[in-house]
C-alpha positions as CSV (number, residue, x, y, z in Angstrom):
1,M,-0.1,-0.1,0.0
2,R,2.7,2.4,0.9
3,L,4.6,1.9,-2.4
4,L,1.6,1.8,-4.5
5,S,0.1,5.1,-2.9
6,G,3.2,6.9,-3.9
7,H,3.6,5.4,-7.4
8,P,3.1,8.1,-10.4
9,K,1.4,5.5,-12.5
10,I,-1.4,4.3,-10.0
11,G,-4.5,6.4,-10.7
12,A,-6.7,4.8,-8.2
13,L,-5.9,2.2,-5.4
14,E,-8.8,0.0,-3.9
15,V,-7.5,-2.2,-1.1
16,S,-9.6,-5.2,0.3
17,S,-9.3,-6.9,3.3
18,R,-11.5,-9.6,5.2
19,G,-10.4,-8.4,8.7
20,Y,-10.1,-4.8,8.5
21,A,-13.0,-4.0,5.9
22,G,-15.0,-0.8,6.7
23,R,-11.9,0.7,8.6
24,G,-9.6,3.6,7.3
25,I,-6.2,2.4,6.0
26,G,-4.7,5.2,7.8
27,D,-6.5,4.1,11.1
28,V,-5.0,0.5,10.9
29,Y,-1.7,1.9,9.8
30,P,-1.1,5.3,11.0
31,H,2.2,5.7,9.3
32,L,0.5,5.6,5.7
33,A,-0.7,8.8,4.2
34,V,-3.7,6.7,2.6
35,E,-7.1,8.1,2.8
36,E,-8.9,4.9,1.4
37,A,-10.5,2.5,3.5
38,F,-10.5,-1.2,3.5
39,V,-13.3,-2.8,1.8
40,E,-14.6,-6.5,1.7
41,P,-13.1,-8.3,-1.5
42,A,-16.6,-8.7,-2.8
43,A,-17.1,-5.0,-3.0
44,I,-14.4,-4.5,-5.6
45,D,-15.4,-4.6,-9.1
46,A,-12.5,-6.7,-10.5
47,S,-13.5,-5.6,-14.1
48,S,-12.2,-2.1,-13.3
49,L,-8.9,-3.1,-12.5
50,D,-5.8,-3.1,-14.6
51,V,-3.5,-4.7,-12.1
52,A,-4.1,-7.0,-8.8
53,F,-1.9,-8.0,-6.0
54,V,-3.0,-10.9,-4.3
55,A,-1.6,-11.6,-0.7
56,Y,-3.4,-14.8,0.3
57,G,-1.9,-17.9,1.9
58,H,-1.0,-20.8,-0.3
59,G,-3.7,-22.8,-1.4
60,E,-6.0,-20.0,-1.0
61,S,-4.8,-17.6,-3.4
62,A,-5.1,-19.5,-6.7
63,E,-8.8,-19.4,-6.6
64,T,-8.7,-15.6,-6.1
65,V,-6.5,-15.3,-9.2
66,R,-8.6,-17.4,-11.3
67,A,-11.7,-15.0,-10.3
68,L,-9.8,-11.9,-11.2
69,L,-8.5,-13.3,-14.6
70,A,-12.0,-14.3,-15.3
71,A,-13.3,-10.9,-14.4
72,G,-10.9,-9.5,-17.2
73,V,-7.9,-8.2,-15.0
74,G,-4.9,-8.0,-17.3
75,L,-2.1,-8.8,-14.9
76,V,-2.1,-10.5,-11.5
77,V,0.9,-10.5,-9.2
78,D,0.4,-13.4,-6.7
79,L,2.7,-13.1,-3.5
80,S,1.8,-16.6,-2.3
81,A,3.5,-19.7,-3.3
82,D,0.6,-20.9,-5.5
83,F,2.4,-20.5,-8.9
84,R,6.1,-20.4,-7.9
85,L,6.5,-24.2,-8.6
86,P,6.4,-25.2,-12.4
87,D,3.3,-27.5,-12.3
88,A,0.6,-29.0,-10.0
89,A,2.3,-32.3,-9.6
90,L,5.4,-30.9,-7.9
91,Y,3.2,-28.2,-6.0
92,G,1.1,-31.4,-4.8
93,E,4.3,-32.9,-3.1
94,W,5.0,-30.0,-1.0
95,Y,1.6,-28.3,-0.5
96,G,-1.2,-30.4,-1.4
97,E,-3.8,-30.3,-4.3
98,H,-3.6,-27.4,-6.2
99,P,-7.0,-25.4,-6.7
100,A,-6.5,-24.1,-10.2
101,P,-3.8,-26.5,-12.0
102,E,-4.9,-24.9,-15.5
103,L,-3.2,-21.5,-14.7
104,F,0.4,-22.8,-14.4
105,A,0.7,-22.2,-18.2
106,E,0.0,-18.5,-17.8
107,A,2.3,-18.1,-14.7
108,H,5.8,-16.5,-14.9
109,Y,8.3,-16.6,-12.1
110,G,9.0,-13.1,-11.1
111,L,12.7,-12.8,-10.5
112,P,13.6,-10.4,-13.5
113,E,17.3,-10.3,-12.9
114,V,17.5,-13.8,-13.9
115,F,14.3,-14.8,-15.9
116,G,13.6,-11.5,-17.6
117,A,10.2,-9.5,-17.4
118,A,7.0,-11.4,-17.0
119,E,5.1,-12.2,-20.4
120,G,2.0,-14.2,-18.8
121,R,-1.1,-12.6,-17.0
122,I,0.3,-14.2,-13.7
123,I,3.4,-13.2,-12.0
124,A,4.4,-15.5,-9.4
125,N,6.2,-13.4,-6.9
126,P,9.2,-15.3,-5.5
127,G,9.6,-16.3,-1.9
128,C,12.2,-14.0,0.1
129,Y,14.6,-16.9,0.8
130,P,14.6,-18.0,-2.6
131,T,15.2,-14.5,-4.1
132,A,18.4,-14.2,-2.2
133,A,19.5,-17.8,-3.0
134,I,18.9,-17.6,-6.7
135,L,20.6,-14.1,-7.2
136,A,23.6,-15.4,-5.2
137,L,23.8,-19.1,-6.8
138,S,22.5,-18.5,-10.6
139,P,25.9,-16.9,-11.9
140,V,28.0,-19.7,-10.5
141,V,25.6,-22.4,-11.5
142,K,25.4,-21.1,-15.1
143,R,29.3,-21.4,-15.2
144,M,30.1,-24.2,-13.0
145,G,26.8,-26.3,-12.7
146,T,28.4,-29.6,-13.6
147,D,31.2,-29.2,-11.1
148,I,29.2,-28.6,-8.1
149,R,29.0,-31.2,-5.8
150,S,26.7,-29.9,-2.9
151,V,25.0,-26.6,-1.9
152,T,24.1,-25.9,1.6
153,I,22.1,-22.5,2.3
154,N,22.0,-21.3,5.9
155,A,19.4,-18.4,6.2
156,L,18.5,-16.1,8.7
157,S,15.3,-14.0,8.6
158,G,13.8,-11.6,10.7
159,V,10.1,-12.0,12.6
160,S,8.3,-10.1,9.7
161,G,9.2,-13.1,7.6
162,A,6.4,-15.2,9.1
163,G,3.7,-12.6,8.2
164,A,1.3,-10.5,10.0
165,K,-0.6,-12.9,12.0
166,P,0.9,-13.4,15.3
167,S,1.8,-16.8,16.7
168,V,3.4,-18.4,19.7
169,K,6.7,-18.8,17.7
170,T,6.6,-15.1,16.8
171,H,5.3,-13.6,20.0
172,F,7.9,-11.2,21.6
173,V,8.8,-13.2,24.6
174,S,9.5,-16.2,22.2
175,A,11.5,-14.6,19.6
176,N,13.4,-11.9,21.7
177,E,17.1,-12.7,22.6
178,N,16.6,-16.1,20.9
179,A,17.6,-17.8,17.5
180,N,16.4,-21.1,16.2
181,A,16.4,-23.2,13.1
182,Y,13.0,-24.4,11.6
183,G,11.5,-26.2,8.6
184,A,14.6,-28.6,8.3
185,P,15.4,-30.6,6.3
186,L,12.4,-30.3,3.9
187,H,11.3,-26.7,4.0
188,R,8.9,-25.7,1.0
189,H,11.3,-23.2,-0.5
190,T,13.7,-26.0,-1.3
191,P,11.9,-27.1,-4.5
192,E,11.5,-23.4,-5.4
193,I,15.1,-23.0,-5.2
194,E,16.2,-26.1,-7.0
195,T,13.7,-25.9,-9.6
196,M,14.5,-22.4,-10.8
197,L,18.3,-22.9,-10.5
198,R,18.0,-25.9,-13.0
199,R,16.5,-23.4,-15.5
200,V,19.9,-21.9,-15.4
201,G,22.1,-25.0,-15.3
202,E,22.7,-28.3,-13.6
203,T,22.2,-28.4,-9.8
204,P,22.5,-30.9,-7.1
205,E,19.8,-31.4,-4.4
206,I,20.0,-28.5,-2.0
207,T,20.2,-28.6,1.7
208,F,18.3,-25.4,2.9
209,V,18.1,-24.5,6.7
210,P,16.2,-21.3,7.9
211,H,16.6,-19.6,11.0
212,L,14.4,-17.1,13.0
213,I,16.5,-14.2,14.4
214,P,15.1,-11.6,16.6
215,I,15.0,-8.6,14.4
216,T,11.8,-7.0,12.7
217,R,13.0,-7.2,9.0
218,G,15.9,-8.1,7.0
219,E,17.5,-11.4,5.9
220,L,21.0,-12.8,5.4
221,E,22.0,-16.1,3.8
222,T,25.5,-17.7,3.9
223,I,25.7,-20.3,1.1
224,V,28.3,-23.1,0.9
225,V,29.2,-24.5,-2.3
226,D,31.4,-27.5,-2.6
227,V,32.8,-27.2,-6.1
228,E,35.7,-28.7,-8.0
229,D,38.5,-25.9,-8.2
230,A,36.6,-23.0,-6.6
231,P,37.1,-19.8,-8.4
232,D,38.9,-16.9,-6.8
233,A,36.3,-14.6,-5.0
234,E,37.2,-11.8,-7.4
235,E,36.1,-14.0,-10.3
236,V,32.7,-14.5,-8.7
237,L,32.4,-10.8,-8.0
238,G,33.1,-10.2,-11.8
239,W,30.2,-12.7,-12.7
240,Y,27.7,-10.8,-10.4
241,A,28.7,-7.6,-12.2
242,E,28.3,-9.2,-15.5
243,D,25.0,-10.9,-14.9
244,Y,23.4,-7.9,-13.1
245,E,24.7,-5.2,-15.2
246,G,21.9,-2.6,-15.7
247,W,19.6,-3.9,-13.1
248,S,18.7,-1.5,-10.4
249,F,18.5,-3.4,-7.2
250,V,21.1,-6.3,-7.2
251,G,24.9,-5.5,-6.5
252,A,28.1,-7.1,-5.3
253,R,31.0,-5.8,-3.1
254,E,34.0,-7.3,-1.6
255,E,32.7,-6.3,1.9
256,Y,30.3,-9.1,3.2
257,P,26.8,-7.8,3.4
258,H,25.0,-6.9,6.6
259,V,21.3,-6.8,7.1
260,A,21.6,-3.1,8.0
261,H,22.9,-2.4,4.5
262,V,19.7,-3.6,2.9
263,A,17.0,-3.0,5.6
264,N,14.2,-0.6,4.1
265,T,15.5,-0.9,0.6
266,N,14.8,-2.9,-2.4
267,R,18.6,-4.0,-2.8
268,C,19.9,-7.4,-2.7
269,R,23.7,-7.2,-1.6
270,L,25.8,-10.1,-2.6
271,S,29.4,-11.2,-1.9
272,A,31.8,-14.0,-2.1
273,A,34.8,-15.8,-0.6
274,V,37.0,-18.9,-0.9
275,D,37.8,-21.3,1.7
276,R,40.8,-23.0,0.3
277,R,41.5,-25.1,3.2
278,A,38.3,-26.8,3.1
279,G,37.8,-26.5,-1.0
280,K,34.5,-24.4,-0.4
281,L,33.2,-21.5,-2.4
282,L,31.1,-19.2,0.1
283,L,28.4,-16.9,-1.1
284,F,26.7,-14.1,0.7
285,A,23.3,-12.5,0.2
286,A,21.3,-9.8,2.2
287,L,17.9,-8.4,1.4
288,D,14.8,-6.8,3.1
289,N,12.2,-9.6,3.3
290,L,9.4,-7.3,3.0
291,L,10.6,-5.1,0.1
292,K,13.1,-7.2,-2.5
293,G,11.8,-10.2,-0.8
294,A,8.1,-9.4,-1.3
295,S,6.2,-6.1,-1.9
296,G,9.3,-4.3,-3.6
297,A,9.8,-7.0,-5.9
298,A,6.0,-7.1,-6.7
299,V,6.0,-3.5,-7.7
300,Q,9.2,-4.0,-9.7
301,N,7.6,-6.9,-11.5
302,M,4.5,-4.8,-12.3
303,N,6.8,-2.1,-13.7
304,L,8.5,-4.4,-16.1
305,A,5.3,-6.2,-17.2
306,L,3.5,-2.9,-17.9
307,G,6.7,-1.5,-19.9
308,F,7.6,1.1,-16.9
309,G,11.2,1.6,-15.8
310,E,11.7,-1.2,-13.2
311,D,12.7,1.4,-10.4
312,L,9.5,3.5,-11.0
313,G,8.1,4.4,-7.5
314,L,11.0,2.6,-6.1
315,E,13.9,5.0,-6.6
316,H,14.0,6.0,-3.1
317,L,14.7,2.4,-2.2
318,K,18.0,1.8,-4.0
């Protein structure tokens, strides 16, 4: 809402909510200078929309996407996991039966720095963990895929990565001064990362271990790649510079990224190192899970799909 309300190409904004319908957006979120009120989803005339953003949970989003497309919406950006995997069969292995399998053919995975601007009517906005992992790994996989023996991703995320709904795990007294692994060894982001990297090059099965840390927003991944004849870090940084040249929101530096370097921005910051003693390539990626990992990426995807500059309305987040 914050990003779209200040976007120069957005003429009108309608925001639905099942929980907040009837309340002013500024009353619920006082930091937003938005005059509109939340409405019931059924109160929105979908046929009048050019673009719709859907932020329901997995298994719940697909039917809404189907209804919006049937009403004539030209572009739907889905922030759930419902269209991130390539087909209903793989989705079924990790999430259960898909509500709208016929729509997979229209979905485009929305990581433009790797896969280009969306061409279909559905943009599957990536997960925050996969965004960081794929951006860090794809230049390496593209050039060294057959030499990679294993990939281990250790990921740390702030509490907002769990969504707005409170739980025992995200309660202040549970999360504060604490850190814990979760979702291992078979987290649902694992097939998303593997599938998308295999579009780039040959990739082994990936070990992915996420951790919850007591910060509000931000994410840091340390990725250990066991690869024959690991390249120098300078060479990997050169690959990053080559592959992401011209893209506004991905950059690499010799200095290892901090969460503070990217919090409240739409940037993903990358770096690399080599452990010659152990024969491992180390990759580092940091981003804001609410921006480049979610809403910022969604607006960036909309911009590209509609032919705008990728940074339109996001210039202040570089």
